[in-house]
N, C-alpha and C positions, 0 to 999 in steps of 0.2 A: 444900262442898256435901254434904249427906247424901242418903240414899235417898228420903226423903219429898219433899225439894225437887226432886230429879231427876224423880220421877214427876209432880209438879205441873207442872213446866216441859214435860215430854213431853206431858201432857194438853193444855196450852195450845197447843203446837206442832201436835198432831194436829187439834185443833178449828179452828185459824186458818190453817193452811198454804194451804188451798184456798179460804178465804173472802177477800173483798176488804177485809180489815181489818188486814193486816200481822202475820204470825206473829213476825217479828223484833221489831217494836215491842212486841208483847204480852209476849214473853219478857223484853225489857228492863224493861218495867213490872213483870212478875211477879218478876223477880230483885230489883228495887229494893224492892218491898214486903216480900219475904222476907228482905231484908238479906244476900243472898248476896255474899260478898266477890269482888272482881274479881281474877281470876288467869288465866293462859294456858289452863288446863284448862277453866274455865267458858266461856271464849270458844269453845274448840274444841267443847265439849258442845252449845252452842246452835246451832252449824252442823251438827255431825255427826248430831244426832237428826232434822234435817230430812230426811236420807236415808231414815230409817225411814218417815216419812210419805209420801215420794215413792214408795217401793216399793209402797205400797198401790195406786198407779195401775197399775203393772205387773200386779198380781194382778187388779184389777177389769177392766182392759181388755186382758187377756192376748192374746186373739185379734187385736185390732187391731194389736198390735205385730208381727204376722207376716203382715199382710194384703198389704203391698206394699213393695217396696224403695224406691219414691219417698217413702214415709212417712218413712223414716230420713233421706233426703237433705233433705227439707223441715225436719226437726228440726235437722239439722246447720246448714243455712243460717240458721234462726232463732236458733240458739245462738251463731253467730259474733260478733255485736255485743257480747253480754255477755262473751264470752271476751276480746275485745280491750279493751274499756273496763274490765273487771274487773282485768286485769293492769296497765293504764296508771294506773288511779286507786285502786289497792289501799290506799295509805297514807291517802288522803283519805277513803275509805270507812270505814276503821278509826276515823278521827277522828269521823266522823258517828255511828258505832255507839256512841260514848260520850257522846252528847248527847241527854238526855231531851227537851230543848226541840225538837230537830229532829224527834223522834218526834211530839210534841204538835202541832206546826205541820203536819207531813205528814198526820197523821190528820185534822185539821180541814179543810185545803184539799181533800184527797182526798174527804172526806165531802160537801163542797159539790158537787164534780164528779159524784159518784155519784147525787145527787138528780136530776140532769138527763139522764144518759146514755141512759135509756130513751126520752126524747123526742127527743134529738139524733140517735140512730141507730136509728130504728124501722122502717126499710125494708130489711131484709137481703135479699141475693140469693144468698148462699152458705149452703146448708143441709146440705151433706155435706163431710166432711173432704177427700175426693178432689178437690173443686173449688178447694181452696186452692192458689194458684200459688206458685212459688218466690219471686217478687217480693213477694207478700203475706206469705209466711212471714218474709222478711227485714225487712219493715216492722214486723211484730209483734215481731221480735227487738229492734229498736231501742226499742220501747216497754218491753220488759223491762228495759232499761238504767236507766230512770227509777227502778225499784225498788231500785237500789243505795242510794238515800236511805232510811234507816230510817223506817218508818212509812208508806211509800208503798204497799206490798203488791205482791209479784211477780205474784200471780194477778190482782189488781185491774188492774194496769197492762197485763198481756198480754190480759186479757179485753176491756178497753176498747179496747186497740189493735186487737184482732180485729174488734170492732164498728165501728170507724172504717173498716175495710176491707170492710164489708158482710157480715161473718159473722153468723149468727144467734147469739143468746145461748148456746144449747146448744153449737154448734160452737166458738164462741170460748172457752167455758169448758173444753171437752174438749181443744182444742189447747193451751190454757194448762197443763192437767194434764200432757199429753205432753211439752211443752217443759221442764217442771220436772225431768224425769228426767235428761237430760244436764247440765242446769244445776247441779243439786244434787250430782250425782256429781263434777263438776268442782270445785265449791266445797268439798266435803268433802275431796277429794284435796289441793287447794291448802292448805287449813287444816291438814291433817295434816302436809304437807310443811313448812310454816312453823313448826309446833309443834316438830317434831324438829330443824329447822334452827337454831332458837334454843336448842338444847341441852336441851330438856325431855324428860321420859320419862313414860310412863303406868304407874301402879301397878296392882296387881291389883284393888284396890277401884275405881279410876277406870275400869278396863276393865269391871267389873261395872255401874257406873253408866251407861256408854255402851250396854251391851247392854240393860239394863232400859229406858233412855230410848228406844232405837230400837224396842223391842218395843211399849211403851205408845203411842208416837207412831203406829206402824203400825196398831195395832188401832183407836185412836180415829179416825184418818184414814179408815179403811175405812168407818166409819159416817158420817163427816162428808161425804164426797164425794157419796154418793147423796142424802143429805138436801139438800145444797146445790143439786145439779142440779135436783131436783124443785121446790124453793122458787124458784129462779131462773126457771124456765120459767113458773111461775104468777104470781109477784109482782115480779120484777125487782130492782133494786138499792136502791130508796129506803130500806128499813129499814136496810141496811148503811151508807148515807150518813148517816142520823141517828145511828146508833150511833157512827160515826167522829167526827162533830162533837161529840157529848157527851163521848166519851173524850178527844179532843184538848183540849177546853176544860178538862176536869178537870185534865189534866196541866199545861197552861199556867197555870191559876189557882194550882195547888199551888206551882209554881216561882216565880210572881210574888209569892206571899205568904211566900216565904222557906223553903219546905220543900225539903230537900236530898234529892232522889231519887238514891239510889246507882245507879251504872251498872254494867253487867256487864263 
């Protein structure tokens, strides 16, 4: 991986981390088209730069993170399912991350769901984060586990999960953003641990790639979050649904016609 490829992947990450389109799926696709060779560092990079994007949430919602101690407890409760299933299914998750077909199918199926969620869950009763109960937070946490399948979208799964629990689109989206902070800190930490456990080391150039990647992802995500919240409040999910359907079909058709999409 060179610096140009690292910046492109970071831009993709920053743009897609908080959209219901799957940042991991798009980075797999981006890596495939750029022909980036699969190696332990590339896999680490695609997880670690998500941390840069997530830190944009802390900056944009800084005051909210110090509003109430209950806020942290709710995030911890919502994080527990992903922590458990992530550890139990880590090998299977790694296998799925190497499957462009899984990404294509997940994008397509998720797109169909997004076409209808605004109609299915159009009577929210929770319009403030303070009204989210611990049980509701736990249920949203289980929805986040679905995003362990590449192409599903962590933000998409948790936002839809929140809407099933009567959260408004805005509150569901913001809770999804907050939940991403402990989730991605843990995911990055585990990936680093596994990386070194396997006997790998990070060179000076690779360190620079990680720094640049996180900075770019952070800046792009800052812009993407505000734009997404505004668009979501006005227009809902339908555009994202059609986008996912088209993207998923393209991947499936390319694979069906013999194109070998290289995986990260």
